[in-house]
C-alpha angles and dihedrals in degrees: 000000000000123000090252092052092047091050091047091052092050092048093051091049090050091054091050091049092048093050092048093050091047092054092048092049092048091052098049095040092050090055092047093049092051090052098044106027087217115166091206089054089049088052093053090043089055090047091051090048090054090046088056090052090046091050090052090051089049092053090053094042095047091048089051095042091054092054111112121251115275138186093279095043107037092168094051131246099282095125089069085082092057092048089053091051091050092051091050091052090054092051092049091051090054092051091050091057092050092051092050090056093048093047093050090050091053092048090055093045108028122181134171119270121250124226092357091172090069090055092047092054093047094048092048089054090047091055092054095046092047093050091053092050093048091052090053094045091049090055091050093048091050091054100039108022088221114177093202093053091044091052090049091048090052088057092053094044087056088046091055092057090041093052091049090049092049090048090055092044092053091052094047097039091052092051109037122342124039093188091062088078091063093044091055089050089056089049088054088057089060091057091047093052091049089051090050091054094048094048095045092049093052093044094048091048089058095042093048093046094244115195120255117263120284089250092056092047090049090053090051092051092046091052093048095049093047093079126087112242095035107118097176147315137229143172094046108182125181139173142152131233114182108306095344125093116203118208125182127175145153115240119210113215137172114285097230102052120107125254088249091056092047090051092050092052091048090051090053092050091047091051091051092051092047089053088057094043108026095184099050143126110218127192119185125184117196119222129183108250093229090062090069089058091061123092113274093248092054091047090057091046092052092046096049102025 
């Protein structure tokens, strides 16, 4: 099994696990909300419902993103992941607005919770289930670097804090202060908004072909300059699309070497870069080193003339 196939298998399993957990959490939280009438439980129920929708989008996006390149999509389908992340962010933003309205209503008209012990038991179970899912997703993200799985994991990390907060609110609201339930719900909104920002930033970076990090670019330059015969490099361009990293650069070589020698050096550089970025598309253009000593206008004339 190739690395790409192994990563694809892990990503698919992660989407199935996420969808299963979302359905289980929705079911038990819905029962607990009906028993307790807790607005913080309603907030986390809404969040889990949106997670289920997000997980469904992830399943579709990951399946599409893993499809091989075709005649209409020569660079692959990797940006389907970023589109999924962007859609999830929009859904989370909508749920945050709904929770704000419900929490404000409860603050204006507070009343004691009913059967709080049911909610406590459900939220304790939710915390354990969510922690197990996050641990699995983290392993998948470390191995694959998937944006869609990382976006989904961000949701569930927020859910973990949310579930803990709701657990505390149910305990405190049942004992002393009914309005604490609504305040925790507003706190949940803060986590949701933070998640929206993180997901949107990552998704937009992919969609707008954002450059790799400075650390990654430094590693690329170090690998290129480590080979004898390389006199310099310029026009380094990088981006990511789904699981694939795209690297383009101009390699400056001695003027008097043969085409065969230039090709051999380029192959060595390409192999070194692929060792750093296993799932990558690399394009290297060889330039004579003396060309870079010419005035910029003359360089352009030579390149295009």
